[in-house]
Structures are given as C-alpha cells and as structure tokens.
C-alpha positions in Angstrom: -20.6 -113.7 18.0 -22.7 -113.1 14.8 -25.9 -115.1 14.4 -25.5 -118.1 12.1 -28.6 -118.9 10.2 -29.8 -122.5 10.5 -30.3 -122.8 6.8 -27.1 -121.0 5.8 -28.9 -118.0 4.2 -27.3 -114.5 4.1 -28.9 -111.9 6.5 -30.8 -110.2 3.6 -31.8 -113.4 1.8 -35.4 -114.7 1.5 -36.3 -118.3 2.0 -37.2 -120.2 -1.2 -40.6 -118.9 -2.4 -43.1 -120.4 -4.7 -46.7 -120.0 -5.7 -49.0 -122.7 -7.0 -52.0 -121.0 -8.7 -55.4 -122.7 -9.2 -54.6 -125.1 -6.3 -58.3 -125.7 -5.6 -61.1 -126.1 -8.1 -64.1 -124.0 -7.0 -62.8 -120.6 -5.7 -62.3 -118.0 -8.4 -58.8 -117.4 -7.1 -56.6 -120.0 -5.2 -52.9 -120.2 -4.6 -50.7 -122.4 -2.4 -47.9 -120.1 -1.2 -44.8 -121.7 0.1 -42.1 -119.7 1.9 -39.4 -122.1 3.2 -41.3 -124.6 5.3 -44.3 -122.4 5.8 -47.2 -123.2 3.5 -50.5 -121.2 3.3 -53.5 -122.0 1.1 -54.9 -118.7 0.0 -58.4 -118.6 -1.7 -60.6 -115.8 -2.8 -64.4 -116.1 -3.1 -66.9 -113.5 -4.4 -70.5 -112.8 -3.3 -73.1 -110.3 -4.5 -73.8 -107.7 -1.9 -71.9 -105.7 0.7 -72.0 -105.0 4.4 -74.9 -102.7 5.5 -72.6 -99.7 5.9 -71.9 -99.9 2.1 -75.3 -100.7 0.7 -76.4 -98.3 -2.0 -72.9 -96.7 -2.3 -71.9 -98.7 -5.4 -68.7 -99.7 -3.6 -67.5 -103.2 -2.9 -65.6 -104.7 0.1 -63.0 -107.2 1.0 -62.8 -109.2 4.2 -60.3 -111.9 5.3 -60.3 -115.0 7.5 -57.2 -116.7 8.8 -56.9 -120.1 10.4 -54.1 -122.5 11.3 -54.8 -126.2 10.8 -54.4 -128.3 14.0 -51.4 -130.2 12.5 -49.6 -127.1 11.1 -47.2 -127.1 14.1 -45.2 -129.8 15.8 -47.8 -130.1 18.5 -51.4 -130.4 17.5 -53.5 -127.3 18.3 -57.2 -127.3 19.0 -59.4 -126.0 16.2 -60.8 -122.5 16.7 -64.5 -122.9 16.2 -66.9 -120.5 18.0 -64.3 -118.3 19.7 -61.3 -117.0 17.9 -58.1 -116.3 19.7 -56.9 -112.7 19.9 -53.9 -113.6 17.6 -56.2 -115.0 14.9 -58.5 -112.0 14.9 -55.5 -109.6 14.8 -53.9 -111.5 11.8 -57.1 -111.7 9.7 -57.7 -108.0 10.2 -54.1 -107.3 9.1 -54.7 -109.4 6.0 -57.9 -107.6 5.2 -56.4 -104.1 5.7 -53.4 -104.9 3.6 -55.3 -106.2 0.6 -57.9 -103.5 0.7 -55.1 -101.1 -0.1 -54.8 -102.7 -3.5 -58.4 -102.3 -4.6 -60.6 -99.6 -6.2 -63.9 -100.4 -4.6 -66.0 -98.4 -7.0 -64.7 -100.6 -9.9 -65.5 -103.7 -7.8 -69.1 -102.6 -7.5 -71.3 -104.0 -4.7 -69.5 -107.3 -4.4 -67.8 -108.7 -1.4 -64.5 -110.6 -1.8 -63.6 -113.0 1.0 -60.0 -114.1 1.4 -59.4 -117.3 3.3 -55.8 -117.9 4.4 -55.4 -121.4 5.9 -52.0 -122.3 7.3 -51.1 -125.9 6.3 -47.6 -125.8 7.8 -46.1 -123.2 10.0 -42.4 -122.3 10.3 -42.9 -118.6 11.2 -43.9 -115.8 8.8 -47.5 -117.2 8.4 -49.2 -113.8 8.3 -46.7 -112.3 5.9 -46.9 -115.4 3.6 -50.7 -115.2 3.9 -50.7 -111.5 2.7 -48.2 -112.1 -0.1 -49.9 -115.3 -1.4 -53.4 -113.9 -1.0 -52.5 -111.0 -3.3 -51.7 -113.5 -6.0 -55.0 -115.3 -5.3 -56.8 -112.0 -5.4 -55.4 -111.2 -8.9 -56.4 -114.6 -10.2 -59.9 -114.1 -8.8 -60.3 -110.7 -10.5 -59.0 -112.2 -13.8 -61.7 -114.8 -13.7 -64.5 -112.3 -12.7 -63.5 -110.2 -15.7 -63.5 -113.2 -18.0 -67.0 -114.1 -16.7 -68.3 -110.6 -17.2 -69.1 -110.2 -13.5 -66.8 -107.2 -13.5 -66.5 -104.7 -16.4 -63.1 -103.3 -15.4 -60.3 -104.3 -13.1 -60.4 -102.9 -9.6 -56.7 -103.9 -9.0 -55.0 -100.6 -8.5 -52.1 -101.6 -6.2 -49.8 -104.4 -5.4 -49.1 -105.6 -1.8 -46.5 -107.9 -0.3 -45.3 -108.5 3.2 -42.2 -109.9 5.0 -40.8 -110.4 8.5 -37.5 -109.0 9.8 -35.8 -109.2 13.1 -32.7 -108.4 15.2 -30.4 -111.3 16.0 -27.2 -110.6 17.8 -28.0 -106.9 17.1 -28.0 -107.5 13.3 -31.0 -107.2 11.0 -32.2 -110.4 9.3 -34.8 -110.9 6.7 -37.6 -113.5 6.6 -37.2 -115.3 9.9 -37.9 -119.0 10.3 -39.2 -120.4 13.6 -35.8 -120.9 15.3 -34.9 -117.3 14.4 -38.3 -115.9 15.3 -38.0 -117.4 18.8 -34.4 -116.1 19.3 -34.9 -112.6 17.9 -34.7 -109.7 20.4 -36.8 -107.6 18.1 -39.2 -108.7 15.4 -41.3 -106.9 12.8 -43.8 -107.6 10.1 -43.7 -105.1 7.3 -46.3 -104.6 4.5 -45.5 -102.4 1.5 -47.0 -101.5 -1.9 -45.6 -101.4 -5.4 -44.0 -98.0 -4.6 -42.3 -99.5 -1.6 -44.5 -97.3 0.6 -45.4 -98.7 3.9 -49.0 -100.0 4.4 -48.4 -101.3 7.9 -45.6 -102.1 10.3 -46.0 -104.4 13.3 -43.0 -104.6 15.6 -41.9 -105.0 19.2 -38.8 -105.5 21.3 -39.1 -109.0 22.9 -36.2 -108.0 25.2 -35.2 -104.5 26.2 -35.5 -101.9 23.4 -34.0 -100.9 20.1 -32.6 -97.8 18.6 -33.9 -95.6 15.7 -30.9 -96.7 13.7 -31.8 -100.3 14.2 -35.4 -99.6 13.1 -34.1 -98.0 9.9 -31.9 -101.1 9.3 -34.9 -103.4 9.8 -37.0 -101.4 7.3 -34.1 -101.3 4.8 -33.8 -105.1 4.9 -37.6 -105.5 4.7 -37.7 -103.3 1.6 -35.0 -105.4 -0.1 -37.1 -108.5 0.5 -40.4 -107.0 -0.6 -38.8 -105.8 -3.8 -38.1 -109.5 -4.6 -41.6 -110.6 -3.5 -43.3 -108.1 -5.8 -41.4 -109.5 -8.8 -42.3 -113.0 -7.8 -45.9 -112.1 -7.5 -46.0 -110.5 -10.9 -44.4 -113.6 -12.4 -47.2 -115.7 -10.9 -49.9 -113.6 -12.6 -50.1 -114.4 -16.3 -52.2 -111.4 -17.3 -50.7 -109.0 -14.9 -50.4 -106.1 -17.4 -54.1 -106.4 -18.3 -55.3 -106.6 -14.6 -53.2 -103.9 -13.0 -54.6 -100.4 -13.5 -52.2 -98.6 -11.1 -48.8 -97.1 -11.8 -45.2 -97.9 -11.1 
C-alpha cells in the first residue's frame, strides 16, 4: 500500500515555505524561516577579526551555532548549556560548511560572520530549514555591510539551499514532516548550490538497506525541491542581483 501523506501533499511537493526578513532588530541579517510547522530563527552577526589560523591572510571566516529551544517539541527538552549534544555539534558544523561554500573569503576580508540558527518549533527538517533560511539571512547581512561601507564588494559568490528526502513504502518523498521522518526506512539531508551541484549529502538506512536506483530517486526528488527553494530564496532578497557575484 502506498504511503499517504498526513497533509495530503504529493510525493515531490514541498511544505508551505515562507521567509520573514528583518525579524529581529540588532543583527545585520535576520530571517524567520517557516517550512510547514518547522520554524527557525536565523540571524547573522559580524565581528572584526578572524580565528588565529587566518590572522594576517586577509581572509574572513564564517561559523555557525544551532540550538533547539526547550519548548520546540511536544515534550520540553533541557537547555544545552556547557555541554552540547553530539547532534547539535554535528548540525551546526553542517550549517557552517554549507554556508562557507557560498562565500569569497578574500572579499569578506578579516571579518568573522556568526550564524545563529535557533529552532522555535520543530516538525522535522530543522537542519535543512536552518541552512535555507540562514542563507537568506546571510545575504541580508552582506547587503547591510555593503551599505555601511564595512565591505567594499560583495563576497556572495554562491547560493545554498537544503532539503530532506526519504523512502516511505519504497517510494521517494520530499521534505518529510515528523510523522514521515519517524516512519521512513531511509532518510537523507541534501545540500546543493545554484548549479544543483551537491555540497553535502547525509543519509542512512534506518532499516535494512537501499539500492543505488533508490539513491538516485532520492537525489532526483531532492533536486526538484531545491530548485524551488533557490527561487524562493532569491525572491526574499530584494537586492539579489547586486549582491550575487557568481554565475548561473
């Protein structure tokens, strides 16, 4: 029997997606990203200076932090204070790696951009929503830095978006919600750039294994979703054509 999606979506259909830029006042870039019932507040801050391994090189850096608020899930979770869980560390490294693929660090100069992704409400796909929303926040931050004269030219040379996919009843489905994420026999997180080239793939079989053909199906479905996400990101960035210095 084919899997019936709880919200009635087609297998290759994204959840409703929206970005709310300038959601907070003080960060140069801030966006509330909503993907279905998942909500992530993405902010980008800038500091003069770089980690020691980059001092004197003229190059900048980007780092990321990810947290889930205690009330983001049905049962309250303890705050992660002094010791981060392995999951949290892995996700924030993924966010950082993904967004660094979009930047020319020589154009950034010796500045450090810090991305904060705070999950306000979780219904699966928090890491992919964090990456997709944080890219929009990053673009808004760079726009403000250019307006202020902190940067002389835009370092935004790529575009990055991410989505989850999974196998349910041996069929590939796009953008899983929590019910689907729990039921999936295979689930993947896929990050791509504006050329639909892969930046990172995280995937595993929760039960048994999967075939090469099924892997290809999952990547095909992920690509269809990311194509839509890339368009939505650009629509949420008013001065996109001035900011983006890469190519399509």
